[in-house]
Each structure stands twice: as C-alpha cells, then as structure tokens.
MARDRENPA-418914 format. One record per residue: x, z, y of N, C-alpha, C in turn; residue in one letter. Coordinates in pm, whole numbers, plus 32768, in hexadecimal, padded with zeros to 4 digits. Layout:
BEGIN
XZYXZYXZYA...
END
This chain:
BEGIN
820779207D0381BD799D7CFA821D7A107CDBX82097A827D1A82637AF37D0782597B287C7AX82CD7B4E7C4282D17B7F7BB8827E7BFD7BA6X82757C4F7C0E822F7CCE7BFE81987CC17C08X81657C477C1B80D47C327C20809F7C337B92X805F7CA17B6D80327CB67AE27F9B7CC47ADDX7F5D7C777A867ECC7C767A7B7EA37CA379EFX7E487D0379EA7E127D31796A7D8D7CEB7951X7D837CA678E07D097C5F78B87CC17CB57852X7C4D7CE778777BFE7D3D781D7B857CEB77F0X7B8E7CB577777B287C5777467B247C5D76AEX7AAD7C7576757AA27C8175E47A8D7BFB759DX7A6A7B9375E77A5F7B0E75AB7AE97ACF75A7X7B1D7AC0752B7BA87A9575187BC47A0F755AX7B6979B0754E7B80792A75847B8A792E761DX7B34797D765D7B38798776EF7BB879CD771CX7BDB7A3A76D77C557A8376FA7CD07A2976EEX7CD179D776857D43797D766D7D4E791576DCX7CDD78D977027CDD7874776C7D0C78B177F0X7CD7792778107CFE796A788C7D947987788DX7DC679B7781E7E5579D878157EAA795B7829X7E8778ED77E97ED3787177F57ED1783C7884X7E5A783D78C27E4C7808794A7E99785E79AFX7E8E78E179A17ED0793A79FF7F68793579F1X7F97792F7977802879287962805F78A1798FX800D78377984803477B579B8804577BB7A50X7FF678127A927FFF78237B238074787E7B4BX80B578BA7AE98128790E7B05810F79A37B01X809579CE7ADE80767A5C7AD780A37A957A52X80C77B147A5280DC7B5D79D580557B9679AAX80367B8D792C7FB37BBC78FC7FBF7C0E787DX7F587C5C78687F457CA177E87EB07CA877D0X7E887CA777537DF97CA977337DD37D2A76ECX7D577D5277017D1D7DC676BC7C957D9A7684X7C7C7DB076047C007D8075C67B8A7DE075D5X7BA37E5776097B367EB876187B567F17768BX7AF17F6876AF7B007FC177207B648031770AX7B6E806376917BCB80D076737C5C80A37683X7C79802C764D7D017FF6765A7D1F7FD876ECX7CBC7FA577337CCF7F8877C27CF18007780EX7CA8807277F47CC080EF783A7D4A8127781AX7D758116779E7DFB814277767E6580F677C5X7E54807277D27EB68020781A7EB3803C78B0X7E3D805778E47E31807679737E7C80F77995X7E748159793C7EB681D979557F4D81D47943X7F7B817578F08009817378CF805A81087917X801480AC795F8059804179A5801F802C7A30X806B7FE77A82803D7FC27B0880107F307B06X7F9A7F177B427F607E907B407F457E5E7BCCX7F557DDC7BDE7F367D9E7C607EA27D7F7C6CX7E617D637BFB7DD27D3F7BFB7D9C7D4C7B6DX7D1C7D6D7B637CD87D757AE17C6A7D0D7ADAX7C657CC37A6B7BF07C717A487BA67CC179DEX7B307CF17A007AEC7D5579AE7A627D277983X7A517D0F790179CF7CE978CC79717D6178D1X78F27D4778EA78917DB478F4786D7DEA7869X784E7D90780C78237DB97786789C7DC2772AX78C67E3D770F793B7E5476BB791E7EBD7650X795D7EB275DC79537F1E757A79A67F9675A7X79898009757179D48082759679A080BB7618X79D98090768679A980B4770B79798034774FX7909803D779478D97FC777DC79337FAB7854X792B7F31788779787F0F78FD79537F667974X78D37F88797E78A57FDE79EC78E4806879E3X78F0809D7969792C8121795779C1811E7976X7A0580B3794E7A9380A4796E7AA480A07A05X7A4E80537A497A5580497ADB7A3B80D07B1CX79D981187AEA79B8819B7B247A2F81F97B17X7A6E81FD7AA27AE382547A8E7B57822C7AEAX7B6981AA7AF97BD481767B4F7BC381A77BDEX7B4981977C137B3281BE7C9E7B2C82557CAFX7B02829C7C467AFE832F7C4E7B88836B7C63X7BEE83267C367C7683597C4B7CB783177CC5X7C6382DB7D177C8C82A07D977CF1822E7D85X7CE281E57D197D34816E7CFF7CEC80F67D3CX7D2B80B87DA07CEB804B7DE97D1A7FC07DBCX7D4B7FB67D417D6F7F347D097CF77ED67D0FX7D087E5B7D417C977DFD7D477C5D7DE27CBCX7BD87DDF7CB47B927DC77C357B2E7D567C47X7B3E7CEF7BF47ADB7C837BEE7A8E7C957B6CX7A0C7CAC7B7679B87CC07B0179907C397AC4X79947C327A4079687BBA79F778EC7BDE79A6X78857B8B79AD780B7BAA796277C27B2B7939X777D7B3478C977297AC5789B76A27ACA78DEX76867B39792076057B4A796276147B3779F9X75AC7B067A3475B17AE87AC3753E7B2D7B0BX75227BA97AE374B47BF07B2274E57C3C7B9CX748E7C4B7BFD74B07C907C7974D77D207C5DX74907D627C0274AB7DF07BE875377E057BAFX75677DA67B5A75EF7DB17B2676557DA77B96X76407D467BEF769D7D337C5D769E7DAB7CBBX76287DDC7CDA761D7E507D3376607EC97CF6X764A7EDF7C7476877F527C30771E7F4A7C33X77537ED37C1777E37EC27C18781F7ED47CA2X77DF7E9A7D0578117EA57D8E78077F357DC1X779B7F797D9B778C80057DC377F9805C7D87X782780397D11789280867CD0791C80637D06X79237FF97D5679A37FD87D9479E27F567D67X79957EFE7D2279CB7E7B7CFE79E47E2A7D7DX7A4C7DD87D7A7A6C7D847DEE7A267CFE7DEAX7A067CD17D7079C87C4D7D6279817C457CDBX79307BDB7CCB78DE7BCB7C5478DA7B387C2FX78F97B177BB178F67A8C7B8378A17A857B05X78457A267B0477E97A177A93781A79AC7A33X781779CC79B3783B796B794B77C779097936X77E3788B79167868784C79167896783279A5X7913784C79C07947783D7A4879AA77C97A4FX79BA77947AC77A1C772B7ADE7AA3776D7AF4X7B0677467AA57B88778B7AA97BCB777B7B31X7BB977097B737BF776F67BF67BBB77547C5EX7B37776A7C547AF777C87CAF7B2A78557C97X7B37787A7C177B6978FF7BF77BF779127C29X7C4C78AD7C187CD678B57C487CDA78C57CE0X7C7F787F7D247C79788B7DB67C5179177DDFX7BF179527D997BC779DB7DB97C377A3E7D9EX7C807A287D327CF17A807D127D587A7B7D83X7D777A027DB47DD979F47E1F7DAB7A3D7E9EX7D2A7A357EBC7CF47A787F327D097B0F7F29X7CE97B497EB57CF47BDA7EA77D867C087EA1X7DDD7BB87E687E6A7BDC7E667EA77BD57EF1X7E7A7B767F437EA97B6F7FCD7E7E7BEC801BX7E057C1B7FFD7DD37C94803D7E297D0C801CX7E557D167FA07EAD7D847F757F327D7B7FBDX7F6A7D027FC87FEB7CF1800A7FE37D18809DX7F757CF280DE7F617D16816A7F5C7DAC817AX7F137DEF81207F097E8081247F917EC18113X7FE17E8D80B680667EC480A080BD7EB5811CX80B17E40815C80FE7E2981D580D77E8C8242X80567EAA824D80277F0A82B180597F968290X80597FB6820E8087803B81E4811D804D8200X81677FDE820281F67FE48218821C7FE482ABX81B97FE7830381D57FE28392819E805F83D8X81F4809B842A81CC810C847C81D080DF850DX8170810C855D816880DB85E6813681498644X8178815486B4814881A98721816A816087A2X8105814B87F4811480F8886D814C80718843X81B98045888481F57FC4886082717FD48808X827F804C87CD82EB8066876F82B9805086E1X83028000869382DB7FE4860983517FF985ACX8331803185368396804584CE83648005844DX83B47FB0841383997F79838F83E57FD0832CX839C802282DF83DE80828287841B8040820BX83FA7FC281F284377F7B818184BF7F4381A7X84C67F03821C85437EC5824785957F1D82A6X85577F8C82D585957FE7833885A97FA383C0X855F7F3883D885677EF6845A85177F4584C1X85507F548538850D7F9D85A585067F42861EX84917F3B865C84817EEB86D684387F3C8740X84577F2087BD84107F5A882F83EE7EE6888BX836D7ED388A3833D7E6288F483727DDE88BAX836D7DD5883583977D5E87EA842E7D4687EAX84797D9F8829850A7D91882E854A7DE687C1X859D7DA6876F85DB7DED86FE86407E54872EX863C7ECA86EE86957F38871286EC7F5B869AX876E7F6186B087CB7F83864587E480198644X87C8805885D287DB80E985C4883881078550X88828176855D88CF81A784EB886E81E58488X88A082038411884A823E83AA880F82C383D8X88608317841B882F839A844987CB838A84BBX87E7832D8516878983138583870382E4854CX8708828F84E7868D825D84A9863D82CF846AX868083268420863C839683DF85FC83F38446X8642840A84B4860D845F851E8593841E855EX859B839F857D8529835985B884B383578558X84CE834084D88463833D8473841A83C3846EX846584308477842584B4847583CF84C884F2X8400849B856383B184A285DF832E845485D0X833983D985A082C483818598825F83B48532X828F83F684CA8234842E846781F284AF8498X822184E3850A81E7855E854381CD854985D9X817E84E385FC816884C686898119853486CFX81358546875080EE85A687A480FB86368770X816686518727818386D886F8820687088734X820887858760828587BE879282DC87E2871AX835487AA871483AF87C086A58429880C86D7X84418880869C84B188D386C8853488978697X85A288C286D58625889286AB864288BD861BX861D893985F986348968857085E58915850CX856988F4852F851588A384D78552881984C1X857F87DA852B85BD87568520863F875D84D0X868C87C884E7870A87D884A086F387E4840AX868E883383E4867088498356863987CB8313X85DD8786835785988714831A85EB86948319X863F8683837E868B86078388871986168351X87598687836D87E2869C833E87E686E882B9X877E8736829E877987818221879888138233X8763886481D9877388F681E28804892281D2X885588D1818E88DF88F98172894188C381DBX890B889182498963885C82B389B188CF82F4X8A3588BF82FF8A8B892A83338ACF890583B6X8AA8889583F18AE98868846B8AB188A984E8X8AD48872855A8AAA88A485DD8A14888F85EFX89CA88F98612893988F086248914889A869CX8974888386F6895A882E876B8950879A8745X8967877D86C5896186F2869788D886B586B1X886F870986AD87E786D786C587DD869F8752X880E86EA87B5880986BC88408859863B8852X88CA8635880E891F85BF881988D6854387E6X889585508770885284DC873587D084B9877DX878C851B87B4871684FC8805874184AB887FX87B484CF88B887E88483892B880A83F48902X884683E5888B8864835E885887E3830D884BX877D834C881186FE830787FC86BF82DD8880X86C1833888DF86878318896186CB829F89A2X874D829989938799822B89CE877181A58990X873E81A989168718812E88D28681811388D7X8632817E88C585A1816E88BD856081678947X858F81BC89A1854E81C88A25859A81818A95X85FB81308A70864A80EA8AD585FE80718B0BX85FD80638B8E85C37FEE8BD1852F7FDB8BB2X84E480498BA2845380408B8E840E80978BF6X839280748C15834A80BA8C80831981448C55X82F781548BD582C881D88BA9831C820A8B33X834482878B3C839A82C38AD7834682F98A63X838582FA89EC8341832E8976837883B6894BX83F983CE895E8436844C8934843A84AC89ABX83F8851F899A83EC857F8A098428860689E2X846486488A43849B86CE8A2E843187368A4FX8420879589F583C888088A0E8425887F8A26X843088A68AA28494890A8AC9848A898B8A77X84FC89B68A4785038A3389FC84D38A28896DX84A289B48945846C89A688BD84B289378870X84A888BB88A184E2884B885884B887C68893X8486876E883E846586E8886983DE86BA8831X83AA8654886F832B861B8843832D85848857X82F7853B87F682E384AB8805824F84958824X8232845B889781A7844388BA819B83CD8918X8128838B890E8108831C896680AE835289D5X80E2835D8A4A809683958AB88023833A8AE4X802982BC8ABB7FBE825F8AE07F4B82608A7CX7F5A82A88A0D7EF282A989A57E7E82FF89D0X
END
C-alpha cells in the first residue's frame, strides 16, 4: 500500500475507533482518529486525506455537518459514512450531501476494507485522468512528461515539451509569436525572437511527421494554432 494513502477515522466510540485503526494500519494505510466533529474538521482543513470514515452521530459537529462543510469547499475526498442507524432517510441525507458510501454498524470489517479499496481505486483512476492531456491521437502524461502520437512515443527536449504543453492547454486558439515567447521562454528572454518559429518547426517534425492529419497549423500574419481538424 502506498505510504501517502491516509485515512481519517472520525468515530466517538473509542473501541470502534481503535479496532478500525488497528485493522487499517495492518492493511498498510496511515491513519489518524478524531473523536468528534470539531477535531475532524480541524484535521480536514490542516491535512490532506485519501479517504474519510465518518460517523454520523458525533459530539461537537455531526457527521452530516462535517460532510456538508467538506463538499461546500469542493473537496471531493471519498467519504464512507458510519452509522448505528439503518434508516432510508439517513442514507438519503448522507448521499444527497455527497457521501460516497454508507456502512451500518455493526459492520463486517472485510466488507468495509473492500469498500475502502474500491473508493481508493476510483481516486487513483481520477488522478491518472487528471495527469493526462489529449487532443486527437496526441497524448501527454504530465507526471512522467511522456508524449505519444498514435501510441508511438515521441522524444522531446525540455523546451519542446513546454511549447507543446502550452499548445495543448490552449487548443483551437490562435497564439501569437510574442505570446508563445513570453509564456514558454519567459518575459526576461533576450534571445532571437525567431526562436519560436524554429521550435515550432522542431515540434512539427516530431508531432506531425508521417501522420495523415496535422495538428500544428500556421495562421498567416498572426502565429500558430493547435487543432484537430477531424473534431
């Protein structure tokens, strides 16, 4: 299990919190416990969490209130609600507020661990998607800096990569030479302004070589544009 996988256990029943902590740490997760809603909210604001196990009935702030505050600040950390009650209205209220799952006490620890794994896999998938940029058959992995076109790996220099990244982050936009020079080379660049044309040519030789449709287009008198003409 990855070291950065951190789970916050928000549970006021000491025996349950202790069991959860022991079981989760045995599985390789890092954990911390909060005995009430106020402490939980303090930890949520001051730390990053992979998943929350959140009891509904808590002193200080209720689990529902903690969940509401979490989602109000657009924090999409997975939340599994824990409750001694199994009423439909409790489940509906929690799900409406943005809970990802609901487990009723007493729960089977193996089932809970399985649900935790499911939600953590969902987070990892989302992160992988966030780390990938794509236009047509061109893909960039922003974590590894790997670039592929039609599944074929393309080797770029650091400057070529930065230029391509700026293009991909501004698809179907006309980008002037001055704009590219400022954003990719920096405002304090003192070299030849023709460097933009030179590097665009380098990129074309690598990105648009041996393919049926080109992605980098010249806009006469203005600059360049990255666009998928088949879109």
